[in-house]
N, CA, C and O of each residue as an XYZ file, in Angstrom:
648
protein
N      -0.443     18.722    163.478
C      -0.075     19.896    163.966
C       1.385     19.864    164.447
O       1.789     19.118    165.340
N       2.191     20.812    163.716
C       3.578     20.474    163.719
C       4.090     21.226    165.257
O       3.417     21.904    166.034
N       5.436     20.837    165.332
C       6.143     21.646    166.902
C       7.388     22.018    166.408
O       7.886     21.589    165.367
N       7.921     22.890    167.237
C       9.381     23.726    167.204
C      10.244     22.671    167.850
O       9.992     21.691    168.551
N      11.282     23.175    167.403
C      12.660     22.136    167.733
C      12.698     22.186    169.323
O      13.299     21.215    169.783
N      12.195     23.095    170.305
C      12.229     22.866    171.582
C      11.058     21.626    172.040
O      11.313     20.829    172.943
N       9.708     21.605    171.244
C       8.948     20.996    171.668
C       9.171     19.710    171.501
O       8.842     18.814    172.279
N      10.015     19.550    169.972
C      10.602     18.042    169.331
C      11.258     17.584    170.604
O      10.750     16.783    171.389
N      12.782     18.334    170.780
C      13.552     17.906    171.930
C      12.904     17.284    173.193
O      13.262     16.172    173.583
N      11.851     18.076    173.898
C      11.556     17.565    174.955
C      10.518     16.323    174.802
O      10.443     15.421    175.637
N       9.579     16.412    173.404
C       9.166     15.083    173.287
C       9.794     13.810    173.033
O       9.207     12.735    173.158
N      11.052     13.950    172.659
C      11.739     12.907    172.276
C      12.994     12.458    173.281
O      13.744     11.500    173.096
N      13.024     13.361    174.348
C      13.991     13.368    175.317
C      15.391     13.534    174.973
O      16.251     12.848    175.526
N      15.711     14.524    173.971
C      17.182     14.785    173.477
C      17.307     16.268    173.448
O      16.332     17.014    173.544
N      18.490     16.658    173.318
C      18.756     18.041    173.192
C      18.266     18.575    171.920
O      17.984     17.839    170.974
N      18.140     20.103    171.883
C      17.608     20.681    170.837
C      18.644     20.694    169.530
O      18.258     20.606    168.365
N      19.964     20.815    169.927
C      20.961     20.516    169.134
C      20.985     19.503    168.279
O      21.374     19.596    167.115
N      20.518     18.360    168.884
C      20.325     17.081    168.359
C      19.328     17.020    167.038
O      19.567     16.534    165.933
N      18.368     17.544    167.425
C      17.220     17.813    166.430
C      17.354     18.440    165.375
O      16.881     18.135    164.280
N      18.191     19.611    165.715
C      18.462     20.479    164.698
C      19.725     19.745    163.612
O      19.771     19.884    162.390
N      20.485     19.116    164.295
C      21.603     18.269    163.589
C      21.034     17.245    162.509
O      21.541     16.942    161.429
N      19.901     16.813    163.055
C      19.208     15.640    162.256
C      18.635     16.163    161.279
O      18.846     15.682    160.166
N      17.808     17.219    161.419
C      17.113     18.402    160.272
C      17.981     18.467    158.972
O      17.746     18.161    157.803
N      19.485     19.173    159.857
C      20.827     19.332    158.795
C      21.076     18.379    157.906
O      21.181     18.661    156.712
N      21.221     16.954    158.425
C      21.521     15.931    157.964
C      20.543     15.231    156.917
O      20.800     14.183    156.325
N      19.472     15.925    156.799
C      17.889     15.440    156.303
C      17.622     13.899    156.555
O      17.377     13.043    155.705
N      17.733     13.745    157.983
C      17.206     12.616    158.487
C      16.004     12.578    158.881
O      15.287     11.577    158.873
N      15.600     14.069    159.387
C      13.788     14.382    159.842
C      13.931     15.419    158.870
O      14.890     16.191    158.841
N      12.653     15.434    157.811
C      12.203     16.608    156.967
C      11.425     17.676    158.069
O      10.766     17.264    159.024
N      11.616     19.019    157.772
C      11.221     20.058    158.447
C      10.948     21.362    157.642
O      11.645     21.571    156.649
N      10.163     22.087    157.932
C      10.329     23.407    157.251
C      10.507     24.373    158.152
O      10.750     24.067    159.319
N      10.397     25.944    157.675
C      10.562     26.996    158.300
C       9.266     27.794    158.239
O       8.677     28.064    157.192
N       8.890     28.134    159.427
C       7.439     28.974    159.167
C       7.603     30.477    158.833
O       8.729     30.720    158.397
N       6.901     31.397    158.909
C       7.268     32.635    158.789
C       8.004     33.541    159.497
O       8.360     34.642    159.078
N       8.245     33.042    160.648
C       9.019     33.746    161.668
C      10.572     33.042    161.338
O      11.601     33.422    161.898
N      10.523     32.121    160.479
C      11.806     31.778    160.284
C      12.315     30.603    161.280
O      13.427     30.085    161.177
N      11.219     30.206    162.393
C      11.473     28.981    163.219
C      11.412     27.543    162.497
O      10.772     27.456    161.449
N      11.974     26.565    162.957
C      11.661     25.072    162.367
C      10.376     24.726    162.679
O       9.880     25.156    163.720
N       9.618     23.851    161.773
C       8.759     23.394    162.365
C       8.531     21.929    162.059
O       8.458     21.665    160.859
N       8.401     20.903    162.931
C       8.399     19.397    162.506
C       7.392     18.758    162.941
O       6.907     18.971    164.053
N       6.844     17.676    161.910
C       5.581     17.146    162.341
C       5.852     16.155    162.932
O       6.688     15.399    162.437
N       5.194     15.817    164.260
C       5.708     14.412    164.872
C       5.958     13.512    164.690
O       6.863     12.930    165.286
N       4.948     12.801    163.386
C       5.321     11.690    162.881
C       6.526     11.642    162.394
O       7.301     10.795    162.839
N       6.841     12.329    161.616
C       8.110     12.380    161.136
C       9.307     12.345    162.091
O      10.252     11.568    161.954
N       9.181     13.298    163.122
C       9.960     13.048    164.494
C       9.922     11.611    164.984
O      10.975     10.993    165.141
N       8.887     11.130    165.200
C       8.872      9.805    165.943
C       9.345      8.676    165.071
O       9.775      7.623    165.542
N       9.239      8.966    163.593
C       9.993      7.816    162.742
C      11.617      7.488    163.088
O      12.182      6.416    162.871
N      12.348      8.982    163.821
C      13.733      8.458    163.834
C      13.688      8.571    165.170
O      14.383      7.621    165.528
N      13.313      9.128    166.150
C      13.565      9.363    167.650
C      12.287      8.819    168.450
O      11.329      9.587    168.541
N      12.202      7.532    169.045
C      11.076      7.473    169.415
C      10.459      8.492    170.743
O      11.198      9.155    171.470
N       9.188      8.448    170.840
C       8.812      9.306    172.091
C       9.188      8.581    173.480
O       9.284      7.378    173.718
N       9.373      9.724    174.342
C       9.748      9.281    175.814
C       8.213      9.377    176.322
O       7.275      9.977    175.798
N       8.250      8.609    177.490
C       7.337      8.246    178.459
C       7.062     10.027    178.984
O       7.787     10.923    178.552
N       6.019     10.264    179.867
C       5.762     11.348    180.650
C       7.196     11.095    181.773
O       8.193     11.814    181.837
N       6.965     10.124    182.406
C       7.688      9.912    183.802
C       9.001     10.131    183.218
O       9.668     11.006    183.771
N       9.556      9.493    182.157
C      10.848      9.532    181.621
C      11.581     10.727    180.959
O      12.747     10.693    180.568
N      10.662     11.888    180.880
C      11.298     12.815    180.177
C      12.377     13.624    180.837
O      13.309     14.095    180.185
N      12.235     13.799    182.265
C      13.150     14.530    183.001
C      13.864     13.545    183.886
O      13.619     13.822    185.060
N      14.706     12.431    183.764
C      14.967     11.567    184.853
C      16.272     12.691    185.811
O      16.610     12.311    186.932
N      16.735     13.687    185.372
C      17.265     14.464    186.177
C      16.945     15.139    187.204
O      17.563     15.334    188.250
N      15.571     15.618    186.723
C      14.510     16.352    187.788
C      14.074     15.742    189.067
O      13.942     16.288    190.162
N      13.804     14.074    188.607
C      13.603     13.296    189.665
C      14.758     13.289    190.522
O      14.485     13.472    191.708
N      16.104     13.110    190.217
C      17.098     12.882    190.825
C      17.614     13.994    191.781
O      18.156     13.836    192.875
N      17.265     15.414    190.986
C      17.358     16.482    191.628
C      16.647     16.821    193.056
O      17.194     17.334    194.032
N      15.093     16.345    192.913
C      14.278     16.576    194.064
C      14.813     15.514    195.105
O      14.968     15.761    196.302
N      15.054     14.405    194.550
C      15.545     13.243    195.917
C      16.701     13.816    196.510
O      16.802     13.740    197.735
N      17.868     14.555    195.642
C      18.858     15.134    196.178
C      18.547     16.350    197.270
O      19.017     16.347    198.408
N      17.768     17.284    196.793
C      17.245     18.337    197.782
C      16.429     18.020    198.910
O      16.459     18.699    199.936
N      15.637     16.926    198.748
C      15.150     16.669    199.987
C      16.164     15.797    200.800
O      15.921     15.888    202.004
N      17.169     15.023    200.536
C      18.544     14.698    201.407
C      19.035     15.728    202.052
O      19.309     15.642    203.249
N      19.211     16.833    201.353
C      20.141     18.005    202.027
C      19.180     18.464    202.796
O      19.391     18.592    204.002
N      17.824     18.827    202.178
C      16.847     19.584    203.746
C      16.862     18.658    205.036
O      16.909     19.131    206.172
N      16.822     17.454    204.793
C      16.869     16.650    206.091
C      18.403     16.550    206.743
O      18.674     16.411    207.936
N      19.272     16.651    205.688
C      20.604     16.891    206.471
C      20.510     18.222    207.483
O      20.508     18.172    208.713
N      20.427     19.499    206.601
C      19.911     20.612    207.373
C      19.561     20.547    208.631
O      20.189     21.038    209.570
N      18.185     19.722    208.706
C      17.495     20.027    209.644
C      18.257     19.282    211.031
O      18.124     19.647    212.199
N      19.095     18.123    210.518
C      19.368     17.330    211.647
C      20.433     18.260    211.916
O      20.299     18.654    213.074
N      21.666     18.908    211.228
C      22.714     19.947    211.934
C      22.049     20.858    212.759
O      22.553     21.060    213.864
N      20.860     21.547    212.410
C      20.409     22.608    212.978
C      19.810     22.099    214.523
O      20.091     22.805    215.492
N      19.065     20.985    214.698
C      18.906     20.483    215.912
C      20.303     20.036    216.721
O      20.405     20.269    217.925
N      21.045     19.579    216.198
C      22.412     19.336    216.781
C      22.841     20.633    217.439
O      23.096     20.747    218.638
N      22.910     21.852    216.294
C      23.452     22.896    216.896
C      22.779     23.660    218.071
O      23.354     24.451    218.818
N      21.354     23.265    218.121
C      20.579     24.128    219.060
C      20.772     22.897    220.599
O      20.547     23.393    221.703
N      21.100     21.665    220.546
C      21.305     20.630    221.502
C      22.652     21.375    222.186
O      22.652     21.470    223.414
N      23.641     21.833    221.539
C      24.964     21.984    221.830
C      24.876     23.413    222.272
O      25.610     23.664    223.228
N      24.117     24.472    221.789
C      23.773     25.826    222.236
C      23.256     25.610    223.813
O      23.839     25.998    224.826
N      21.993     24.878    223.728
C      21.497     24.699    225.364
C      22.457     23.990    226.481
O      22.469     24.182    227.697
N      23.243     23.125    225.705
C      24.503     22.519    226.851
C      25.366     23.649    227.192
O      25.519     23.860    228.395
N      25.959     24.416    226.356
C      27.010     25.228    226.662
C      26.259     26.399    227.434
O      27.063     27.087    228.062
N      24.907     26.823    227.563
C      24.307     27.628    228.309
C      24.152     26.896    229.719
O      24.327     27.596    230.716
N      23.930     25.940    229.839
C      23.646     25.269    231.243
C      25.086     25.113    231.723
O      25.222     25.217    232.942
N      26.266     24.866    230.957
C      27.697     24.928    231.703
C      27.983     26.235    232.168
O      28.493     26.520    233.251
N      27.590     27.072    231.202
C      27.854     28.327    231.787
C      27.280     29.016    232.934
O      27.802     30.012    233.436
N      26.044     28.399    233.406
C      25.168     28.983    234.226
C      25.946     28.099    235.635
O      25.900     28.599    236.759
N      26.473     27.075    235.440
C      27.288     26.239    236.335
C      28.576     26.613    236.948
O      29.022     26.338    238.062
N      29.036     27.248    236.054
C      30.529     27.832    236.387
C      30.514     28.884    237.377
O      29.685     29.790    237.465
N      31.603     28.653    238.175
C      31.347     30.114    239.063
C      32.234     30.910    238.198
O      33.095     30.517    237.410
N      31.716     32.555    238.608
C      32.023     33.530    238.100
C      33.572     34.112    238.641
O      33.531     34.937    239.553
N      34.626     33.799    238.228
C      35.670     34.335    238.668
C      36.174     35.781    237.992
O      35.877     36.183    236.867
N      37.030     36.465    238.998
C      36.939     37.949    238.824
C      38.317     38.060    237.746
O      39.329     37.401    237.987
N      38.239     38.835    236.721
C      39.251     38.741    235.731
C      40.748     39.241    236.284
O      40.879     40.244    236.985
N      41.897     38.356    235.845
C      42.981     38.824    236.583
C      43.663     39.856    235.842
O      43.696     39.764    234.615
N      44.148     40.713    236.362
C      45.023     41.437    235.811
C      46.293     41.024    235.718
O      46.945     40.802    236.738
N      46.878     40.846    234.316
C      48.433     40.965    234.273
C      49.277     41.654    234.814
O      49.283     42.862    234.581
N      50.122     41.139    235.593
C      51.169     42.260    236.168
C      52.547     42.947    235.273
O      53.325     42.231    234.642
N      52.615     43.767    235.318
C      53.739     44.158    234.177
C      55.221     43.676    234.899
O      55.468     43.650    236.105
N      56.089     43.319    233.804
C      57.303     42.828    234.459
C      58.005     44.235    234.522
O      57.595     45.236    233.935
N      59.019     44.172    235.246
C      59.757     45.291    235.510
C      60.619     45.408    234.623
O      60.903     44.216    234.507
N      61.340     45.988    233.812
C      62.233     46.500    232.815
C      63.752     45.875    233.432
O      64.333     46.402    234.381
N      64.173     44.868    232.826
C      65.584     44.547    233.364
C      66.630     45.174    232.442
O      66.253     45.782    231.440
N      67.836     45.062    232.716
C      68.768     45.789    231.882
C      69.268     44.703    231.142
O      69.922     45.133    230.191
N      69.224     43.180    231.188
C      69.490     42.356    230.546
C      68.594     42.297    229.011
O      69.062     41.904    227.943
N      67.339     42.751    229.224
C      66.240     42.510    228.233
C      66.860     43.864    227.117
O      66.826     43.794    225.888
N      67.312     44.846    227.783
C      67.895     46.147    226.799
C      69.291     46.308    226.456
O      69.718     47.327    225.913
N      69.887     45.479    226.716
C      71.429     45.907    227.023
C      71.915     45.803    225.483
O      72.232     46.748    224.760
N      71.898     44.567    225.188
C      72.365     44.015    223.639
C      71.316     44.152    222.480
O      70.186     43.702    222.672
N      71.599     44.693    221.401
C      70.770     44.717    220.267
C      70.978     42.998    219.373
O      71.962     42.272    219.232
N      69.775     42.895    218.998
C      69.689     41.493    218.299
C      69.911     42.033    216.858
O      69.226     42.956    216.416
N      70.855     41.448    216.170
C      70.809     41.651    214.500
C      69.653     41.930    214.085
O      68.848     41.000    214.037
N      69.203     43.338    213.646
C      68.095     43.583    212.804
C      66.819     43.984    213.357
O      65.790     44.389    212.818
N      67.169     43.750    214.691
C      65.546     43.871    215.595
C      65.967     45.083    216.389
O      65.290     45.268    217.400
N      66.879     45.901    216.171
C      67.271     47.021    217.421
C      67.409     46.163    218.669
O      67.715     44.971    218.674
N      67.165     46.863    219.641
C      67.760     46.493    221.136
C      67.099     45.116    221.637
O      67.693     44.288    222.328
N      65.691     44.994    221.150
C      64.857     43.873    221.460
C      64.105     44.156    223.111
O      63.846     43.189    223.828
N      63.872     45.310    223.474
C      63.200     45.594    224.647
C      62.115     44.747    224.479
O      61.592     44.443    223.407
N      61.723     44.287    225.877
C      60.495     43.859    225.754
C      59.341     44.534    225.604
O      59.377     45.681    226.048
N      58.151     44.124    225.034
C      56.894     45.063    224.834
C      57.174     46.188    223.876
O      56.311     47.002    223.550
N      58.163     46.198    223.527
C      58.374     47.354    222.420
C      58.029     46.999    220.666
O      58.668     46.109    220.104
N      57.311     47.540    220.166
C      57.064     47.131    218.773
C      57.952     47.485    218.128
O      58.148     46.606    217.289
N      58.805     48.472    217.980
C      60.015     49.025    217.496
C      60.940     49.369    218.463
O      60.752     49.714    219.629
N      62.326     49.184    217.615
C      63.327     49.249    218.541
C      63.400     51.258    218.693
O      62.896     52.146    218.007
N      64.325     51.279    219.993
C      63.770     52.831    220.099
C      65.241     53.616    219.342
O      66.217     52.903    219.110
N      65.261     54.485    219.145
C      65.904     55.256    218.384
C      67.500     55.334    218.867
O      68.400     55.585    218.066
N      67.708     55.108    220.158
C      69.159     55.201    220.846
C      69.801     53.710    220.254
O      71.024     53.747    220.120
N      69.192     52.501    219.909
C      69.734     51.391    219.538
C      70.079     50.996    218.440
O      69.395     51.327    217.472
N      71.212     50.191    218.263
C      71.646     49.881    216.770
C      72.040     48.383    216.962
O      72.468     47.875    217.999
N      71.805     47.750    215.714
C      71.796     46.298    216.050
C      72.783     45.880    216.056
O      72.886     44.662    216.205
N      73.738     46.540    215.926
C      75.654     46.279    216.125
C      76.195     46.646    217.305
O      77.304     46.149    217.497
N      75.738     47.434    218.264
C      76.411     47.609    219.565
C      75.232     47.770    220.645
O      74.023     47.885    220.439
N      75.825     47.749    221.659
C      74.876     47.699    223.015
C      74.212     49.133    223.329
O      74.731     50.210    223.037
N      73.182     48.988    223.868
C      72.145     50.261    223.900
C      72.837     51.034    224.913
O      73.086     50.658    226.059
N      73.131     52.177    224.371
C      73.515     53.434    225.263
C      72.997     53.809    226.487
O      73.672     54.301    227.391
N      71.520     53.532    226.545
C      70.782     54.055    227.825
C      71.043     53.004    228.858
O      70.652     53.320    229.981
N      71.638     51.768    228.743
C      71.376     50.908    229.743
C      73.178     51.095    230.176
O      73.473     50.989    231.367
N      74.230     51.354    229.200
C      75.522     51.318    229.645
C      75.737     52.663    230.685
O      75.439     53.799    230.316
N      76.170     52.435    231.729
C      76.398     53.543    232.801
C      77.475     53.994    232.177
O      78.051     53.475    231.221
N      77.816     55.282    232.918
C      79.023     56.103    232.636
C      80.463     55.306    232.646
O      81.288     55.379    231.735
N      80.587     54.646    233.671
C      81.952     53.845    233.778
C      82.304     52.814    232.751
O      83.438     52.621    232.313
N      80.815     51.934    232.284
C      81.304     51.088    231.492
C      81.592     51.761    230.027
O      82.148     51.112    229.142
N      81.168     53.117    229.845
C      81.440     53.758    228.531
C      82.765     54.046    228.641
O      83.528     53.687    227.745
N      83.128     54.586    229.514
C      84.564     55.242    229.816
C      85.578     53.620    229.776
O      86.552     53.721    229.030
N      85.465     52.541    230.316
C      86.178     51.605    229.932
C      86.264     50.833    228.429
O      87.166     50.130    227.973
N      85.009     51.226    227.858
C      85.003     50.995    226.534
C      85.787     51.756    225.691
O      86.295     51.256    224.687
N      85.971     53.175    226.062
C      86.633     54.116    225.291
C      88.085     53.982    225.663
O      88.957     54.245    224.835
N      88.364     53.593    226.847
C      89.724     53.300    227.064
C      90.242     51.973    226.291
O      91.315     51.815    225.709
N      89.303     51.179    226.433
C      89.532     49.998    225.547
C      89.810     50.227    224.127
O      90.862     49.859    223.603
N      88.914     50.804    223.533
C      88.944     51.360    221.994
C      90.435     52.062    222.084
O      91.317     51.614    221.351
N      90.679     52.978    222.830
C      91.651     53.619    222.629
C      93.089     53.036    222.774
O      94.045     53.683    222.347
N      93.261     51.776    223.391
C      94.248     51.102    223.340
C      94.513     50.313    222.307
O      95.651     49.982    221.976
N      93.449     49.964    221.734
C      93.952     49.026    220.602
C      94.049     50.027    219.235
O      94.284     49.466    218.165
N      93.877     51.457    219.253
C      94.625     52.275    218.235
C      95.984     52.455    218.180
O      96.642     52.676    217.164
N      96.499     52.326    219.635
C      97.876     52.764    219.627
C      98.881     51.821    219.011
O     100.072     52.129    218.970
């Protein structure tokens, strides 16, 4: 009774391409059947490649099963640890006194926070996501400056022009 390439490879514990390479190199004699598949006689196959015992056929399978068992044990240990930590956290949460949430007090706006613009950031007013339209990164904010400082600045600038 002849066997296929896959059956031959399993019986010898080798890869299918190895069996096909041996056929092409004329190390093993084989023939093609009506469907075009290679058929190999077991005696001819085992003349070149010795048969593998049943427990040696898939050594990686045994290794994989051992590894899976170890991983399952590790997972169960982690789940048990997680449950213990969860219980401990719940116990501490029950023991902790319940404090009322403290509302942060808003800080009053100071003129120093809004007076001069930092380069590229507008006026840098606290809490502002963007600089207000009045601010320039190159001069003081006009909202903060009072009229006397504006006048003094104008006088100073006028004296420089003379």
